[in-house]
N, CA, C and O atoms as CSV, one atom per row, in Angstrom:
chain,resi,resn,atom,element,x,y,z
A,1,MET,N,N,85.487,92.575,122.909
A,1,MET,CA,C,84.462,93.502,123.158
A,1,MET,C,C,83.176,92.979,122.592
A,1,MET,O,O,83.116,92.438,121.488
A,2,ARG,N,N,82.111,93.167,123.418
A,2,ARG,CA,C,80.823,92.744,122.884
A,2,ARG,C,C,79.851,93.942,122.853
A,2,ARG,O,O,79.838,94.811,123.725
A,3,LEU,N,N,79.042,93.917,121.780
A,3,LEU,CA,C,78.047,94.950,121.626
A,3,LEU,C,C,76.867,94.627,122.565
A,3,LEU,O,O,76.292,93.539,122.549
A,4,ARG,N,N,76.557,95.615,123.357
A,4,ARG,CA,C,75.289,95.440,124.208
A,4,ARG,C,C,74.143,96.032,123.340
A,4,ARG,O,O,73.879,97.234,123.341
A,5,LEU,N,N,73.516,95.156,122.641
A,5,LEU,CA,C,72.467,95.552,121.750
A,5,LEU,C,C,71.326,96.307,122.417
A,5,LEU,O,O,70.746,97.209,121.814
A,6,SER,N,N,71.003,95.954,123.638
A,6,SER,CA,C,69.935,96.602,124.347
A,6,SER,C,C,70.290,98.097,124.617
A,6,SER,O,O,69.403,98.950,124.626
A,7,ALA,N,N,71.594,98.401,124.837
A,7,ALA,CA,C,71.937,99.768,125.022
A,7,ALA,C,C,71.909,100.606,123.775
A,7,ALA,O,O,71.683,101.814,123.833
A,8,TRP,N,N,72.150,99.941,122.588
A,8,TRP,CA,C,72.078,100.598,121.327
A,8,TRP,C,C,70.669,100.614,120.722
A,8,TRP,O,O,70.428,101.312,119.736
A,9,ALA,N,N,69.801,99.898,121.270
A,9,ALA,CA,C,68.467,99.777,120.672
A,9,ALA,C,C,67.847,101.081,120.327
A,9,ALA,O,O,67.275,101.163,119.239
A,10,PRO,N,N,67.888,102.145,121.140
A,10,PRO,CA,C,67.259,103.447,120.717
A,10,PRO,C,C,67.781,103.966,119.443
A,10,PRO,O,O,67.027,104.551,118.665
A,11,LEU,N,N,69.111,103.774,119.168
A,11,LEU,CA,C,69.635,104.291,117.877
A,11,LEU,C,C,69.358,103.386,116.734
A,11,LEU,O,O,69.579,103.796,115.595
A,12,LEU,N,N,68.910,102.233,116.928
A,12,LEU,CA,C,68.586,101.287,115.874
A,12,LEU,C,C,67.153,101.516,115.398
A,12,LEU,O,O,66.750,100.977,114.368
A,13,ASP,N,N,66.371,102.323,116.150
A,13,ASP,CA,C,65.010,102.662,115.805
A,13,ASP,C,C,65.031,103.723,114.710
A,13,ASP,O,O,65.564,104.804,114.959
A,14,VAL,N,N,64.516,103.503,113.580
A,14,VAL,CA,C,64.507,104.401,112.462
A,14,VAL,C,C,63.781,105.685,112.739
A,14,VAL,O,O,63.958,106.671,112.024
A,15,ASN,N,N,62.928,105.686,113.816
A,15,ASN,CA,C,62.142,106.888,114.149
A,15,ASN,C,C,62.903,107.813,115.096
A,15,ASN,O,O,62.456,108.931,115.355
A,16,ASP,N,N,64.082,107.349,115.633
A,16,ASP,CA,C,64.931,108.137,116.477
A,16,ASP,C,C,65.789,109.062,115.617
A,16,ASP,O,O,66.469,108.610,114.695
A,17,VAL,N,N,65.754,110.330,115.919
A,17,VAL,CA,C,66.497,111.297,115.092
A,17,VAL,C,C,67.949,111.010,115.021
A,17,VAL,O,O,68.607,111.416,114.063
A,18,ASN,N,N,68.495,110.316,116.009
A,18,ASN,CA,C,69.966,109.982,116.041
A,18,ASN,C,C,70.289,108.767,115.206
A,18,ASN,O,O,71.467,108.458,115.026
A,19,HIS,N,N,69.293,108.056,114.684
A,19,HIS,CA,C,69.529,106.878,113.946
A,19,HIS,C,C,70.492,107.092,112.791
A,19,HIS,O,O,71.316,106.232,112.477
A,20,GLY,N,N,70.374,108.222,112.185
A,20,GLY,CA,C,71.261,108.551,111.024
A,20,GLY,C,C,72.687,108.495,111.374
A,20,GLY,O,O,73.503,108.257,110.484
A,21,LEU,N,N,73.102,108.710,112.703
A,21,LEU,CA,C,74.487,108.624,113.046
A,21,LEU,C,C,75.081,107.208,112.792
A,21,LEU,O,O,76.270,107.056,112.512
A,22,LEU,N,N,74.194,106.174,112.902
A,22,LEU,CA,C,74.664,104.797,112.683
A,22,LEU,C,C,74.757,104.370,111.210
A,22,LEU,O,O,75.456,103.420,110.858
A,23,LEU,N,N,74.017,105.119,110.358
A,23,LEU,CA,C,73.923,104.658,108.972
A,23,LEU,C,C,75.234,104.389,108.265
A,23,LEU,O,O,75.370,103.326,107.659
A,24,PRO,N,N,76.221,105.294,108.303
A,24,PRO,CA,C,77.470,105.003,107.645
A,24,PRO,C,C,78.155,103.751,108.153
A,24,PRO,O,O,78.767,103.021,107.373
A,25,ILE,N,N,78.062,103.485,109.469
A,25,ILE,CA,C,78.657,102.304,110.087
A,25,ILE,C,C,77.898,101.059,109.709
A,25,ILE,O,O,78.471,100.029,109.355
A,26,LEU,N,N,76.564,101.190,109.796
A,26,LEU,CA,C,75.738,99.969,109.461
A,26,LEU,C,C,75.873,99.639,107.982
A,26,LEU,O,O,75.962,98.464,107.624
A,27,LEU,N,N,75.890,100.644,107.114
A,27,LEU,CA,C,76.015,100.393,105.673
A,27,LEU,C,C,77.377,99.755,105.399
A,27,LEU,O,O,77.477,98.838,104.584
A,28,HIS,N,N,78.379,100.213,106.043
A,28,HIS,CA,C,79.704,99.619,105.735
A,28,HIS,C,C,79.845,98.246,106.313
A,28,HIS,O,O,80.520,97.397,105.729
A,29,ASP,N,N,79.191,97.985,107.514
A,29,ASP,CA,C,79.278,96.664,108.147
A,29,ASP,C,C,78.493,95.655,107.347
A,29,ASP,O,O,78.952,94.536,107.117
A,30,GLN,N,N,77.304,96.051,106.923
A,30,GLN,CA,C,76.385,95.087,106.193
A,30,GLN,C,C,76.605,95.139,104.689
A,30,GLN,O,O,76.209,94.202,103.995
A,31,ALA,N,N,77.196,96.156,104.169
A,31,ALA,CA,C,77.402,96.336,102.780
A,31,ALA,C,C,76.104,96.346,101.980
A,31,ALA,O,O,76.052,95.985,100.804
A,32,ARG,N,N,75.039,96.786,102.698
A,32,ARG,CA,C,73.748,96.918,102.003
A,32,ARG,C,C,72.834,97.778,102.903
A,32,ARG,O,O,72.984,97.743,104.124
A,33,PRO,N,N,71.882,98.557,102.318
A,33,PRO,CA,C,71.011,99.342,103.168
A,33,PRO,C,C,70.178,98.482,104.088
A,33,PRO,O,O,69.733,97.403,103.697
A,34,LEU,N,N,69.965,98.934,105.279
A,34,LEU,CA,C,69.103,98.259,106.235
A,34,LEU,C,C,67.696,98.727,106.306
A,34,LEU,O,O,66.891,98.187,107.063
A,35,LEU,N,N,67.370,99.767,105.497
A,35,LEU,CA,C,66.068,100.354,105.566
A,35,LEU,C,C,65.129,99.947,104.427
A,35,LEU,O,O,64.152,100.633,104.128
A,36,GLY,N,N,65.448,98.835,103.814
A,36,GLY,CA,C,64.731,98.382,102.637
A,36,GLY,C,C,65.500,98.764,101.395
A,36,GLY,O,O,66.603,99.307,101.468
A,37,PRO,N,N,64.922,98.481,100.286
A,37,PRO,CA,C,65.594,98.754,99.000
A,37,PRO,C,C,65.884,100.265,98.928
A,37,PRO,O,O,65.056,101.088,99.318
A,38,PRO,N,N,67.128,100.619,98.399
A,38,PRO,CA,C,67.467,102.042,98.255
A,38,PRO,C,C,66.668,102.643,97.135
A,38,PRO,O,O,66.180,101.949,96.244
A,39,ARG,N,N,66.543,103.970,97.198
A,39,ARG,CA,C,65.837,104.677,96.076
A,39,ARG,C,C,66.760,104.713,94.900
A,39,ARG,O,O,67.981,104.753,95.055
A,40,ASN,N,N,66.212,104.698,93.775
A,40,ASN,CA,C,66.954,104.788,92.517
A,40,ASN,C,C,67.435,106.248,92.371
A,40,ASN,O,O,66.718,107.193,92.701
A,41,GLY,N,N,68.635,106.391,91.879
A,41,GLY,CA,C,69.129,107.689,91.537
A,41,GLY,C,C,70.545,107.953,91.984
A,41,GLY,O,O,71.110,107.293,92.856
A,42,ARG,N,N,71.099,109.003,91.301
A,42,ARG,CA,C,72.483,109.269,91.542
A,42,ARG,C,C,72.857,109.678,93.021
A,42,ARG,O,O,73.918,109.302,93.520
A,43,LYS,N,N,71.989,110.426,93.673
A,43,LYS,CA,C,72.223,110.743,95.047
A,43,LYS,C,C,72.396,109.590,95.929
A,43,LYS,O,O,73.310,109.532,96.751
A,44,THR,N,N,71.484,108.631,95.757
A,44,THR,CA,C,71.547,107.332,96.527
A,44,THR,C,C,72.817,106.659,96.234
A,44,THR,O,O,73.480,106.241,97.183
A,45,GLU,N,N,73.226,106.507,95.053
A,45,GLU,CA,C,74.475,105.830,94.639
A,45,GLU,C,C,75.642,106.533,95.294
A,45,GLU,O,O,76.520,105.885,95.864
A,46,ASP,N,N,75.660,107.844,95.219
A,46,ASP,CA,C,76.747,108.623,95.829
A,46,ASP,C,C,76.831,108.367,97.280
A,46,ASP,O,O,77.896,108.076,97.824
A,47,PHE,N,N,75.607,108.483,97.963
A,47,PHE,CA,C,75.625,108.266,99.421
A,47,PHE,C,C,76.097,106.885,99.789
A,47,PHE,O,O,76.875,106.739,100.733
A,48,LEU,N,N,75.647,105.841,99.064
A,48,LEU,CA,C,75.977,104.417,99.437
A,48,LEU,C,C,77.444,104.264,99.167
A,48,LEU,O,O,78.131,103.607,99.950
A,49,GLY,N,N,77.958,104.822,98.119
A,49,GLY,CA,C,79.360,104.621,97.688
A,49,GLY,C,C,80.370,105.417,98.590
A,49,GLY,O,O,81.549,105.073,98.669
A,50,ASN,N,N,79.877,106.454,99.240
A,50,ASN,CA,C,80.812,107.288,100.029
A,50,ASN,C,C,80.459,107.309,101.488
A,50,ASN,O,O,81.060,108.087,102.228
A,51,ALA,N,N,79.526,106.509,101.958
A,51,ALA,CA,C,79.105,106.605,103.337
A,51,ALA,C,C,80.242,106.313,104.326
A,51,ALA,O,O,80.277,106.819,105.447
A,52,TYR,N,N,81.184,105.457,103.843
A,52,TYR,CA,C,82.322,105.096,104.801
A,52,TYR,C,C,83.152,106.267,105.084
A,52,TYR,O,O,83.824,106.278,106.115
A,53,LEU,N,N,83.173,107.310,104.224
A,53,LEU,CA,C,83.923,108.506,104.464
A,53,LEU,C,C,83.422,109.288,105.680
A,53,LEU,O,O,84.167,110.058,106.287
A,54,ASP,N,N,82.167,109.081,106.021
A,54,ASP,CA,C,81.488,109.787,107.143
A,54,ASP,C,C,81.741,109.057,108.545
A,54,ASP,O,O,81.370,109.570,109.601
A,55,ILE,N,N,82.348,107.917,108.486
A,55,ILE,CA,C,82.534,107.099,109.711
A,55,ILE,C,C,83.285,107.854,110.773
A,55,ILE,O,O,82.864,107.791,111.929
A,56,PRO,N,N,84.382,108.580,110.485
A,56,PRO,CA,C,85.095,109.263,111.562
A,56,PRO,C,C,84.236,110.387,112.177
A,56,PRO,O,O,84.302,110.604,113.387
A,57,ALA,N,N,83.458,111.083,111.397
A,57,ALA,CA,C,82.581,112.120,111.912
A,57,ALA,C,C,81.433,111.578,112.771
A,57,ALA,O,O,81.075,112.164,113.793
A,58,VAL,N,N,80.871,110.459,112.339
A,58,VAL,CA,C,79.789,109.917,113.100
A,58,VAL,C,C,80.246,109.243,114.421
A,58,VAL,O,O,79.519,109.208,115.414
A,59,VAL,N,N,81.525,108.698,114.377
A,59,VAL,CA,C,82.013,108.115,115.629
A,59,VAL,C,C,82.172,109.247,116.680
A,59,VAL,O,O,81.833,109.050,117.846
A,60,GLU,N,N,82.677,110.405,116.276
A,60,GLU,CA,C,82.748,111.545,117.269
A,60,GLU,C,C,81.347,111.993,117.654
A,60,GLU,O,O,81.093,112.256,118.829
A,61,ALA,N,N,80.436,112.087,116.699
A,61,ALA,CA,C,79.045,112.476,117.040
A,61,ALA,C,C,78.447,111.457,118.041
A,61,ALA,O,O,77.786,111.833,119.009
A,62,LEU,N,N,78.704,110.135,117.772
A,62,LEU,CA,C,78.145,109.166,118.708
A,62,LEU,C,C,78.778,109.316,120.105
A,62,LEU,O,O,78.102,109.162,121.122
A,63,ARG,N,N,80.100,109.621,120.134
A,63,ARG,CA,C,80.749,109.868,121.441
A,63,ARG,C,C,80.054,111.040,122.157
A,63,ARG,O,O,79.781,110.949,123.354
A,64,GLN,N,N,79.769,112.125,121.449
A,64,GLN,CA,C,79.130,113.277,122.033
A,64,GLN,C,C,77.758,112.928,122.485
A,64,GLN,O,O,77.328,113.383,123.545
A,65,HIS,N,N,77.029,112.118,121.706
A,65,HIS,CA,C,75.719,111.634,122.126
A,65,HIS,C,C,75.750,110.833,123.433
A,65,HIS,O,O,74.905,111.029,124.306
A,66,TRP,N,N,76.673,109.985,123.553
A,66,TRP,CA,C,76.650,109.098,124.714
A,66,TRP,C,C,77.310,109.647,125.944
A,66,TRP,O,O,77.031,109.166,127.042
A,67,MET,N,N,78.185,110.646,125.819
A,67,MET,CA,C,78.945,111.115,126.962
A,67,MET,C,C,78.062,111.583,128.145
A,67,MET,O,O,78.332,111.161,129.269
A,68,PRO,N,N,77.025,112.430,127.958
A,68,PRO,CA,C,76.175,112.789,129.102
A,68,PRO,C,C,75.512,111.639,129.764
A,68,PRO,O,O,75.276,111.665,130.972
A,69,ILE,N,N,75.209,110.639,129.016
A,69,ILE,CA,C,74.536,109.397,129.540
A,69,ILE,C,C,75.529,108.610,130.335
A,69,ILE,O,O,75.200,108.105,131.408
A,70,ARG,N,N,76.731,108.490,129.844
A,70,ARG,CA,C,77.819,107.717,130.526
A,70,ARG,C,C,78.213,108.402,131.879
A,70,ARG,O,O,78.327,107.762,132.924
A,71,TYR,N,N,78.404,109.707,131.784
A,71,TYR,CA,C,78.793,110.444,132.968
A,71,TYR,C,C,77.687,110.428,134.023
A,71,TYR,O,O,77.981,110.301,135.212
A,72,ALA,N,N,76.439,110.551,133.620
A,72,ALA,CA,C,75.364,110.528,134.591
A,72,ALA,C,C,75.279,109.153,135.273
A,72,ALA,O,O,74.974,109.052,136.461
A,73,ARG,N,N,75.563,108.077,134.474
A,73,ARG,CA,C,75.468,106.709,135.042
A,73,ARG,C,C,76.632,106.460,136.043
A,73,ARG,O,O,76.453,105.739,137.025
A,74,ASP,N,N,77.811,107.054,135.792
A,74,ASP,CA,C,78.979,106.818,136.622
A,74,ASP,C,C,78.854,107.522,137.963
A,74,ASP,O,O,79.547,107.132,138.903
A,75,ARG,N,N,78.069,108.467,138.094
A,75,ARG,CA,C,77.973,109.224,139.324
A,75,ARG,C,C,77.194,108.626,140.395
A,75,ARG,O,O,77.069,109.213,141.469
């Protein structure tokens, strides 16, 4: 399977409200924040350390995000 980066480009834009859906996946994949250096503090440490726990939820949210687009394209 190959990632079609052009199709995912809107969600890679940090200004897109749905960008946050990718963060747990991107953080897990890269093992580092992609938005520059993380803020100091306990909340950041907790988020970075536990982001992988959100992957199942964001996968379903991404499915819900793409379904209307996929069905419209198939018609």
